[in-house]
N, CA, C and O atoms as a CHARMM CRD file, in Angstrom:
* protein
*
  168
    1    1 ILE  N     12.92500   8.78700  -2.39500 PROA 1      0.00000
    2    1 ILE  CA    13.49100   9.66200  -3.40800 PROA 1      0.00000
    3    1 ILE  C     12.32700  10.24500  -4.19200 PROA 1      0.00000
    4    1 ILE  O     11.35200   9.56000  -4.50100 PROA 1      0.00000
    5    2 ALA  N     12.45600  11.52100  -4.50400 PROA 2      0.00000
    6    2 ALA  CA    11.45100  12.19200  -5.39400 PROA 2      0.00000
    7    2 ALA  C     12.25000  13.21600  -6.21800 PROA 2      0.00000
    8    2 ALA  O     13.22700  13.79900  -5.74700 PROA 2      0.00000
    9    3 TRP  N     11.81500  13.40500  -7.41600 PROA 3      0.00000
   10    3 TRP  CA    12.48000  14.36100  -8.39100 PROA 3      0.00000
   11    3 TRP  C     11.46800  15.47600  -8.58700 PROA 3      0.00000
   12    3 TRP  O     10.31500  15.26200  -8.96100 PROA 3      0.00000
   13    4 LEU  N     11.97500  16.71500  -8.30700 PROA 4      0.00000
   14    4 LEU  CA    11.18900  17.91900  -8.60200 PROA 4      0.00000
   15    4 LEU  C     11.70200  18.50700  -9.91200 PROA 4      0.00000
   16    4 LEU  O     12.85900  18.91700 -10.00200 PROA 4      0.00000
   17    5 ASN  N     10.85200  18.54600 -10.91000 PROA 5      0.00000
   18    5 ASN  CA    11.24500  18.92000 -12.29700 PROA 5      0.00000
   19    5 ASN  C     10.75200  20.37400 -12.53700 PROA 5      0.00000
   20    5 ASN  O      9.55800  20.64700 -12.41400 PROA 5      0.00000
   21    6 PRO  N     11.67400  21.29700 -12.87700 PROA 6      0.00000
   22    6 PRO  CA    11.22900  22.67900 -13.09900 PROA 6      0.00000
   23    6 PRO  C     10.47000  22.83400 -14.46100 PROA 6      0.00000
   24    6 PRO  O      9.84900  23.86700 -14.70700 PROA 6      0.00000
   25    7 VAL  N     10.52700  21.87200 -15.26700 PROA 7      0.00000
   26    7 VAL  CA     9.82200  21.85600 -16.54000 PROA 7      0.00000
   27    7 VAL  C      8.33500  21.49900 -16.27000 PROA 7      0.00000
   28    7 VAL  O      8.08700  20.54800 -15.52800 PROA 7      0.00000
   29    8 PRO  N      7.35700  22.20200 -16.82700 PROA 8      0.00000
   30    8 PRO  CA     5.99500  21.86000 -16.59300 PROA 8      0.00000
   31    8 PRO  C      5.65800  20.44700 -17.06400 PROA 8      0.00000
   32    8 PRO  O      6.17600  20.03200 -18.10100 PROA 8      0.00000
   33    9 SER  N      4.83900  19.70100 -16.37700 PROA 9      0.00000
   34    9 SER  CA     4.56100  18.28200 -16.65900 PROA 9      0.00000
   35    9 SER  C      4.00000  18.05800 -18.04300 PROA 9      0.00000
   36    9 SER  O      4.15200  16.98000 -18.61800 PROA 9      0.00000
   37   10 GLU  N      3.31700  19.12900 -18.60400 PROA 10     0.00000
   38   10 GLU  CA     2.81200  18.99900 -19.95100 PROA 10     0.00000
   39   10 GLU  C      3.89000  18.82500 -20.99100 PROA 10     0.00000
   40   10 GLU  O      3.61300  18.36400 -22.09900 PROA 10     0.00000
   41   11 ARG  N      5.07600  19.17300 -20.66800 PROA 11     0.00000
   42   11 ARG  CA     6.22300  19.04800 -21.58100 PROA 11     0.00000
   43   11 ARG  C      7.10800  17.85500 -21.35800 PROA 11     0.00000
   44   11 ARG  O      8.14600  17.73400 -22.00700 PROA 11     0.00000
   45   12 TRP  N      6.73700  16.97300 -20.46700 PROA 12     0.00000
   46   12 TRP  CA     7.54500  15.81900 -20.17200 PROA 12     0.00000
   47   12 TRP  C      7.41500  14.73600 -21.25100 PROA 12     0.00000
   48   12 TRP  O      8.36000  13.98900 -21.50700 PROA 12     0.00000
   49   13 GLN  N      6.23100  14.65900 -21.88200 PROA 13     0.00000
   50   13 GLN  CA     5.96700  13.62900 -22.92300 PROA 13     0.00000
   51   13 GLN  C      7.03800  13.68000 -24.02300 PROA 13     0.00000
   52   13 GLN  O      7.29300  14.72300 -24.62500 PROA 13     0.00000
   53   14 GLY  N      7.64800  12.52800 -24.25600 PROA 14     0.00000
   54   14 GLY  CA     8.62900  12.44700 -25.37500 PROA 14     0.00000
   55   14 GLY  C     10.00900  13.01200 -24.97500 PROA 14     0.00000
   56   14 GLY  O     10.87100  13.17400 -25.83900 PROA 14     0.00000
   57   15 SER  N     10.22200  13.29900 -23.74500 PROA 15     0.00000
   58   15 SER  CA    11.51200  13.82700 -23.38100 PROA 15     0.00000
   59   15 SER  C     12.21200  12.85800 -22.38000 PROA 15     0.00000
   60   15 SER  O     11.65300  11.84300 -21.96400 PROA 15     0.00000
   61   16 THR  N     13.37100  13.20500 -22.04900 PROA 16     0.00000
   62   16 THR  CA    14.11200  12.36300 -21.01500 PROA 16     0.00000
   63   16 THR  C     13.39600  12.36700 -19.66700 PROA 16     0.00000
   64   16 THR  O     13.51300  11.40800 -18.90500 PROA 16     0.00000
   65   17 ALA  N     12.64300  13.45100 -19.35900 PROA 17     0.00000
   66   17 ALA  CA    11.86300  13.50300 -18.14600 PROA 17     0.00000
   67   17 ALA  C     10.85600  12.36200 -18.13800 PROA 17     0.00000
   68   17 ALA  O     10.62500  11.77000 -17.08400 PROA 17     0.00000
   69   18 GLN  N     10.26200  12.03900 -19.25100 PROA 18     0.00000
   70   18 GLN  CA     9.28000  10.92000 -19.27800 PROA 18     0.00000
   71   18 GLN  C      9.97900   9.57000 -18.97200 PROA 18     0.00000
   72   18 GLN  O      9.41600   8.70500 -18.30000 PROA 18     0.00000
   73   19 PHE  N     11.16900   9.42300 -19.46400 PROA 19     0.00000
   74   19 PHE  CA    11.95900   8.19800 -19.18800 PROA 19     0.00000
   75   19 PHE  C     12.29700   8.14300 -17.72500 PROA 19     0.00000
   76   19 PHE  O     12.05300   7.12200 -17.08300 PROA 19     0.00000
   77   20 ILE  N     12.86700   9.23600 -17.15100 PROA 20     0.00000
   78   20 ILE  CA    13.25100   9.26300 -15.75700 PROA 20     0.00000
   79   20 ILE  C     11.99100   9.05800 -14.85500 PROA 20     0.00000
   80   20 ILE  O     12.07300   8.36100 -13.84300 PROA 20     0.00000
   81   21 ALA  N     10.87300   9.64200 -15.20900 PROA 21     0.00000
   82   21 ALA  CA     9.66900   9.47800 -14.38500 PROA 21     0.00000
   83   21 ALA  C      9.26600   8.01900 -14.21500 PROA 21     0.00000
   84   21 ALA  O      8.54700   7.67700 -13.27500 PROA 21     0.00000
   85   22 HSD  N      9.74000   7.13100 -15.14600 PROA 22     0.00000
   86   22 HSD  CA     9.41300   5.74200 -15.00000 PROA 22     0.00000
   87   22 HSD  C     10.35100   5.04200 -13.96600 PROA 22     0.00000
   88   22 HSD  O     10.09700   3.93500 -13.49100 PROA 22     0.00000
   89   23 LEU  N     11.43900   5.77100 -13.66200 PROA 23     0.00000
   90   23 LEU  CA    12.42500   5.27000 -12.67500 PROA 23     0.00000
   91   23 LEU  C     12.31300   5.86300 -11.30900 PROA 23     0.00000
   92   23 LEU  O     12.54500   5.18600 -10.30700 PROA 23     0.00000
   93   24 VAL  N     11.96900   7.08600 -11.25600 PROA 24     0.00000
   94   24 VAL  CA    11.88600   7.89000  -9.99600 PROA 24     0.00000
   95   24 VAL  C     10.60400   8.66900  -9.99100 PROA 24     0.00000
   96   24 VAL  O     10.26000   9.25700 -11.01700 PROA 24     0.00000
   97   25 PRO  N      9.86300   8.71300  -8.88600 PROA 25     0.00000
   98   25 PRO  CA     8.68800   9.53700  -8.82500 PROA 25     0.00000
   99   25 PRO  C      9.03300  10.96200  -9.13200 PROA 25     0.00000
  100   25 PRO  O      9.92100  11.52500  -8.49200 PROA 25     0.00000
  101   26 MET  N      8.35200  11.58500 -10.10900 PROA 26     0.00000
  102   26 MET  CA     8.71000  12.95900 -10.58000 PROA 26     0.00000
  103   26 MET  C      7.45300  13.81700 -10.36300 PROA 26     0.00000
  104   26 MET  O      6.31800  13.41900 -10.62700 PROA 26     0.00000
  105   27 TYR  N      7.74100  15.00600  -9.86900 PROA 27     0.00000
  106   27 TYR  CA     6.65500  16.02100  -9.65200 PROA 27     0.00000
  107   27 TYR  C      7.11300  17.37900 -10.22200 PROA 27     0.00000
  108   27 TYR  O      8.30400  17.68700 -10.25700 PROA 27     0.00000
  109   28 PRO  N      6.16600  18.14400 -10.64800 PROA 28     0.00000
  110   28 PRO  CA     6.47200  19.50800 -11.12800 PROA 28     0.00000
  111   28 PRO  C      6.94300  20.36500  -9.93400 PROA 28     0.00000
  112   28 PRO  O      6.50800  20.19000  -8.79600 PROA 28     0.00000
  113   29 LEU  N      7.81100  21.25700 -10.24400 PROA 29     0.00000
  114   29 LEU  CA     8.38800  22.19800  -9.20800 PROA 29     0.00000
  115   29 LEU  C      7.40300  23.38500  -9.07600 PROA 29     0.00000
  116   29 LEU  O      7.63100  24.48100  -9.58800 PROA 29     0.00000
  117   30 ASP  N      6.31300  23.10300  -8.37000 PROA 30     0.00000
  118   30 ASP  CA     5.35000  24.12200  -8.03700 PROA 30     0.00000
  119   30 ASP  C      4.79300  23.79000  -6.66500 PROA 30     0.00000
  120   30 ASP  O      5.11300  22.71200  -6.16300 PROA 30     0.00000
  121   31 PRO  N      3.99400  24.61200  -6.02000 PROA 31     0.00000
  122   31 PRO  CA     3.54400  24.30000  -4.66100 PROA 31     0.00000
  123   31 PRO  C      2.89400  22.93300  -4.51500 PROA 31     0.00000
  124   31 PRO  O      3.16300  22.21700  -3.55100 PROA 31     0.00000
  125   32 HSD  N      2.00700  22.55200  -5.50200 PROA 32     0.00000
  126   32 HSD  CA     1.29300  21.26900  -5.43700 PROA 32     0.00000
  127   32 HSD  C      2.29500  20.12700  -5.56500 PROA 32     0.00000
  128   32 HSD  O      2.25000  19.18000  -4.78100 PROA 32     0.00000
  129   33 GLY  N      3.21900  20.20300  -6.56400 PROA 33     0.00000
  130   33 GLY  CA     4.20700  19.22500  -6.79400 PROA 33     0.00000
  131   33 GLY  C      5.17100  19.02400  -5.55400 PROA 33     0.00000
  132   33 GLY  O      5.57400  17.91300  -5.21100 PROA 33     0.00000
  133   34 LEU  N      5.48200  20.14100  -4.95200 PROA 34     0.00000
  134   34 LEU  CA     6.33200  20.09800  -3.75700 PROA 34     0.00000
  135   34 LEU  C      5.62600  19.33400  -2.59600 PROA 34     0.00000
  136   34 LEU  O      6.25900  18.55400  -1.88500 PROA 34     0.00000
  137   35 ASN  N      4.31700  19.57500  -2.42500 PROA 35     0.00000
  138   35 ASN  CA     3.57400  18.91600  -1.40600 PROA 35     0.00000
  139   35 ASN  C      3.48700  17.39100  -1.78300 PROA 35     0.00000
  140   35 ASN  O      3.55900  16.53200  -0.90400 PROA 35     0.00000
  141   36 GLN  N      3.33500  17.08900  -3.05900 PROA 36     0.00000
  142   36 GLN  CA     3.28200  15.64100  -3.39900 PROA 36     0.00000
  143   36 GLN  C      4.62100  15.00500  -3.13900 PROA 36     0.00000
  144   36 GLN  O      4.65000  13.88200  -2.63700 PROA 36     0.00000
  145   37 ALA  N      5.75600  15.65500  -3.45100 PROA 37     0.00000
  146   37 ALA  CA     7.03200  15.10500  -3.19600 PROA 37     0.00000
  147   37 ALA  C      7.28200  14.88600  -1.75500 PROA 37     0.00000
  148   37 ALA  O      7.85000  13.86000  -1.38100 PROA 37     0.00000
  149   38 ILE  N      6.87900  15.81800  -0.90600 PROA 38     0.00000
  150   38 ILE  CA     7.06700  15.61200   0.52900 PROA 38     0.00000
  151   38 ILE  C      6.25500  14.44500   1.05500 PROA 38     0.00000
  152   38 ILE  O      6.75000  13.66400   1.86800 PROA 38     0.00000
  153   39 ALA  N      5.02200  14.31400   0.60500 PROA 39     0.00000
  154   39 ALA  CA     4.23200  13.15300   0.95900 PROA 39     0.00000
  155   39 ALA  C      4.87600  11.85700   0.49300 PROA 39     0.00000
  156   39 ALA  O      4.78400  10.83900   1.17900 PROA 39     0.00000
  157   40 GLN  N      5.53000  11.88200  -0.66900 PROA 40     0.00000
  158   40 GLN  CA     6.17000  10.64300  -1.21000 PROA 40     0.00000
  159   40 GLN  C      7.28900  10.19000  -0.33900 PROA 40     0.00000
  160   40 GLN  O      7.45700   8.99500  -0.09800 PROA 40     0.00000
  161   41 ILE  N      8.07600  11.15000   0.15000 PROA 41     0.00000
  162   41 ILE  CA     9.28900  10.72800   0.93500 PROA 41     0.00000
  163   41 ILE  C      9.01600  10.55000   2.44600 PROA 41     0.00000
  164   41 ILE  O      9.90000  10.12000   3.18700 PROA 41     0.00000
  165   42 ARG  N      7.80100  10.88000   2.89400 PROA 42     0.00000
  166   42 ARG  CA     7.54000  10.65200   4.30000 PROA 42     0.00000
  167   42 ARG  C      7.27700   9.23600   4.61500 PROA 42     0.00000
  168   42 ARG  O      7.03900   8.89600   5.77400 PROA 42     0.00000
């Protein structure tokens, strides 16, 4: 499982995204983040 977040990672601090990122690997929804998510689920 991987979560692609459309909100830039710089804005995750202090939000629910930060909490969720402790539970599920979370990546920004950009080309690099998409590649990281694919690598995570392989």
